[in-house]
C-alpha positions in Angstrom: 0.1 0.2 0.1 3.1 2.1 0.8 3.3 4.0 -3.0 -0.5 4.3 -3.6 -0.5 5.6 0.1 2.3 8.3 -0.5 1.3 9.0 -3.9 -2.5 10.2 -2.6 -1.0 12.3 -0.1 1.4 14.0 -2.7 -1.3 14.5 -4.7 -3.8 15.9 -2.1 -0.7 17.9 -1.0 -0.5 19.7 -4.6 -4.3 20.2 -4.6 -3.9 22.1 -1.0 -0.5 24.2 -1.9 -2.8 25.4 -5.0 -6.0 26.0 -3.3 -4.3 28.3 -1.0 -2.5 29.8 -3.4 -5.8 30.9 -4.9 -7.1 31.8 -1.3 -9.6 28.3 -1.7 -10.6 25.9 0.9 -9.0 22.5 -0.3 -12.1 20.8 0.8 -13.6 22.4 -2.1 -11.6 20.4 -4.5 -12.7 16.7 -4.9 -9.8 14.2 -6.3 -11.2 11.7 -8.5 -9.2 8.8 -8.7 -8.9 7.3 -12.4 -8.7 3.4 -11.7 -9.2 2.3 -15.6 -6.9 -0.5 -16.2 -6.3 -0.8 -12.4 -7.2 -4.0 -10.8 -9.7 -3.9 -8.0 -6.8 -4.8 -5.1 -5.5 -1.2 -5.9 -8.3 0.4 -5.7 -9.1 -1.1 -2.4 -6.1 -0.1 -1.3 -6.4 3.6 -2.5 -10.0 3.5 -0.9 -8.4 2.8 2.5 -6.5 5.9 2.6 -9.5 7.7 2.9 -10.0 8.0 -1.3 -13.7 7.0 -2.0 -14.2 8.5 -5.8 -13.2 6.6 -8.6 -13.2 7.2 -12.5 -13.8 4.5 -15.4 -13.7 4.6 -18.8 -14.4 1.0 -20.0 -17.3 0.0 -18.9 -17.4 -4.0 -18.7 -14.0 -3.6 -16.9 -15.5 -1.5 -14.5 -18.8 -3.6 -13.5 -16.2 -6.3 -13.0 -14.5 -4.1 -10.0 -18.1 -2.6 -8.8 -19.0 -6.3 -8.2 -15.4 -7.3 -6.4 -15.8 -3.9 -4.6 -19.4 -3.9 -3.5 -18.3 -4.2 0.2 -16.7 -0.6 -0.1 -18.4 2.4 -0.2 -17.4 3.9 -3.6 -18.8 6.6 -5.6 -18.3 5.6 -9.0 -17.7 7.9 -11.7 -18.1 6.8 -15.7 -15.5 9.2 -17.7 -15.4 7.4 -20.9 -17.4 7.6 -24.3 -21.1 6.7 -24.0 -22.5 4.3 -26.6 -26.3 4.0 -26.8 -26.0 0.2 -26.3 -24.4 0.6 -22.9 -26.6 3.5 -21.4 -28.8 0.9 -19.5 -25.7 -0.5 -17.2 -24.0 2.9 -16.7 -27.2 4.5 -15.5 -27.9 1.2 -13.2 -24.2 1.0 -11.7 -22.9 4.5 -11.3 -23.4 7.5 -9.1 -22.0 10.0 -11.5 -21.3 10.0 -15.4 -19.4 12.7 -16.7 -19.5 12.2 -20.4 -22.9 13.2 -21.9 -22.9 15.4 -25.0 -25.8 15.1 -26.2 -29.4 14.7 -25.6 -30.5 11.4 -26.4 -27.9 9.8 -24.3 -29.3 11.9 -21.5 -32.6 10.7 -22.4 -31.8 7.0 -22.2 -29.9 7.4 -18.9 -32.8 9.2 -17.3 -35.4 6.4 -18.6 -32.9 3.7 -17.6 -32.5 5.1 -14.3 -33.6 2.4 -11.7 -36.9 4.4 -9.4 -35.1 2.9 -6.4 -32.0 4.7 -6.7 -31.4 8.8 -6.4 -31.2 11.0 -9.8 -28.2 10.2 -11.7 -25.4 12.9 -11.7 -24.2 14.2 -14.8 -21.7 16.4 -16.0 -22.1 17.7 -19.6 -18.8 16.9 -21.6 -17.9 20.5 -23.4 -15.2 20.1 -26.8 -13.4 23.2 -25.5 -10.4 22.7 -28.1 -12.9 21.9 -30.8 -11.4 19.0 -31.8 -12.8 17.1 -34.4 -12.2 13.7 -33.0 -12.9 14.3 -29.7 -16.2 14.0 -28.1 -18.1 17.1 -26.2 -21.0 19.4 -27.0 -19.7 22.4 -29.0 -19.6 25.0 -26.4 -22.4 27.6 -28.4 -24.5 24.7 -28.1 -24.3 24.2 -24.6 -27.0 26.4 -22.8 -29.5 24.6 -25.4 -28.4 21.4 -24.0 -28.4 22.2 -20.4 -31.9 23.4 -20.8 -33.1 20.3 -22.5 -31.5 17.9 -19.9 -33.1 20.2 -17.1 -36.4 18.7 -17.9 -35.5 14.8 -17.2 -36.4 14.1 -13.5 -34.2 11.2 -13.2 -30.9 13.1 -13.8 -29.2 15.9 -12.0 -27.0 18.4 -13.6 -23.8 18.7 -11.5 -21.5 20.6 -14.0 -19.4 20.4 -16.9 -16.3 18.3 -18.0 -13.6 18.9 -20.5 -10.3 17.4 -21.6 -8.3 20.0 -23.5 -6.0 19.3 -25.9 -2.6 17.6 -24.7 -0.3 20.6 -24.8 3.2 21.5 -22.3 1.9 25.1 -22.9 0.7 26.6 -19.3 -0.7 29.3 -20.7 -3.0 27.6 -23.3 -3.9 25.2 -20.4 -4.9 28.1 -18.5 -6.8 29.5 -21.3 -9.0 26.4 -22.1 -9.7 26.1 -18.6 -10.8 29.6 -18.2 -12.9 29.3 -21.4 -14.8 26.4 -19.5 -15.1 28.3 -16.4 -17.2 31.0 -18.3 -19.4 28.5 -19.5 -19.8 27.1 -16.3 -20.7 30.2 -14.7 -23.2 30.7 -18.0 -25.3 27.5 -17.5 -25.4 27.9 -13.9 -27.9 30.5 -14.3 -29.8 28.0 -16.3 -29.5 24.8 -13.9 -29.3 26.1 -10.6 -28.0 22.4 -9.3 -24.7 23.1 -11.3 -21.9 23.1 -8.7 -19.2 21.2 -10.6 -16.3 22.1 -12.9 -14.4 18.9 -13.6 -11.3 19.6 -15.2 -7.3 19.1 -14.8 -5.4 16.0 -14.8 -1.8 14.9 -13.4 -0.1 17.2 -15.8 -2.1 20.4 -15.2 -3.9 20.0 -12.2 -2.4 23.4 -11.2 -3.5 25.1 -14.1 -7.2 23.8 -13.7 -7.3 24.5 -9.8 -6.1 28.1 -11.0 -8.8 28.6 -12.9 -11.5 27.3 -10.9 -11.5 23.4 -10.8 -13.9 21.8 -8.1 -12.6 18.1 -9.5 -9.4 17.1 -10.8 -9.3 13.4 -12.4 -6.3 12.0 -11.3 -4.4 8.6 -12.7 -0.9 8.3 -13.0 -0.1 10.4 -10.0 -2.2 8.1 -7.9 -1.6 4.7 -9.2 1.6 4.8 -10.9 2.4 4.4 -14.6 0.4 1.9 -16.3 2.0 -1.6 -16.8 -0.8 -3.0 -19.1 -2.9 -0.9 -21.9 -6.3 -1.0 -22.7 
């Protein structure tokens, strides 16, 4: 457990330092441990350190781990691309879905959410970098999508998520995050349940927090370099 425990402590320290630089409370920034391709045993180790929010990209792999770890009070986030034929399993097994980018997917998640569960928390993924091959709603179509989704009773819109283009340019990183924050402030007027700005990963955590991130999605810096490829 030593490496994972130490890694999480170091990431939390980074979050704390950057929050304090911006006169923010570290408790207002959630660490989402991205556990795709990681075995259930490593998630259990991370959970034992107090890390209870985990993000998964691949549905079948995630379902197996959810089953193996059902004795733990884990908050599961789906953060991968959503195919129409997988919405039922996602809606039935996750607490959050961060990659909703079109109304039809939202409608399916809403229709398939079990009535005995609380409304599914969702973030809308925004294609903030206008990349042709990347998922996400276009910024100029965001408000209309939010308005439509607010009518779905079994979903709660919690915020926005983005994965900007990979770059070492810290100025550009901050620019993208600032663009998403501006959209976040805009749509909060449409959907008062919005309170989450999911942006920032291992390489740009600090820039994201500088621009108002309330949730950072960290994989490598929590679990170490991947030893398998999926």
